[in-house]
C-alpha positions as CSV (number, residue, x, y, z in Angstrom):
1,X,4.1,-11.1,-23.2
2,X,6.0,-13.2,-20.7
3,X,4.6,-15.8,-18.4
4,X,4.3,-15.3,-14.6
5,X,7.1,-17.8,-14.0
6,X,9.4,-15.9,-16.4
7,X,8.6,-12.6,-14.8
8,X,9.3,-13.9,-11.3
9,X,12.6,-15.5,-12.4
10,X,13.6,-12.1,-13.8
11,X,12.3,-10.2,-10.8
12,X,14.5,-12.3,-8.5
13,X,17.6,-11.1,-10.4
14,X,17.0,-7.5,-9.1
15,X,18.4,-6.3,-5.8
16,X,16.0,-6.3,-2.8
17,X,15.8,-2.5,-3.0
18,X,14.9,-2.7,-6.7
19,X,12.3,-5.5,-6.0
20,X,10.7,-3.2,-3.4
21,X,10.5,-0.3,-5.9
22,X,9.1,-2.5,-8.6
23,X,6.5,-3.9,-6.1
24,X,5.5,-0.4,-5.1
25,X,5.0,0.7,-8.7
26,X,3.0,-2.4,-9.5
27,X,0.9,-1.8,-6.3
28,X,0.2,1.8,-7.2
29,X,-0.7,0.9,-10.8
30,X,-3.0,-1.9,-9.7
31,X,-4.7,0.4,-7.1
32,X,-5.3,3.1,-9.8
33,X,-6.7,0.6,-12.3
34,X,-8.9,-1.0,-9.7
35,X,-10.2,2.3,-8.4
36,X,-10.9,3.5,-11.9
37,X,-12.9,0.4,-12.7
38,X,-15.0,0.3,-9.5
39,X,-15.4,4.1,-9.5
40,X,-17.4,3.8,-12.7
41,X,-19.7,1.2,-11.1
42,X,-20.5,3.3,-8.0
43,X,-23.3,5.8,-8.0
44,X,-22.6,9.5,-7.5
45,X,-24.3,10.5,-4.2
46,X,-24.7,14.0,-3.0
47,X,-23.4,14.2,0.6
48,X,-23.1,17.3,2.6
49,X,-20.0,18.2,4.6
50,X,-22.1,17.9,7.8
51,X,-23.2,14.4,6.9
52,X,-19.5,13.4,6.3
53,X,-18.4,14.9,9.6
54,X,-21.3,13.1,11.4
55,X,-20.3,9.8,9.9
56,X,-16.7,10.3,10.9
57,X,-17.7,11.1,14.4
58,X,-19.8,8.0,14.6
59,X,-16.9,5.9,13.5
60,X,-14.4,7.6,15.6
61,X,-16.4,7.7,18.8
62,X,-18.5,4.6,18.3
63,X,-21.8,6.4,18.3
64,X,-24.6,4.5,16.6
65,X,-27.1,6.4,14.6
66,X,-30.6,5.6,15.8
67,X,-32.9,4.4,13.1
């Protein structure tokens, strides 16, 4: 394994376009790994389509659900 400093020095040798592509790939991979990790920690909750639509409307239109 190489150090962060070595990686960054090597990364700087790539063209800007290549750097962007590398960064995108790293970002996608990190998102996938993070989602996989936290998805296992979150409970599965049964939610109806109606409940989802109501929540979206509340966010979109600023309606507060009365408790």
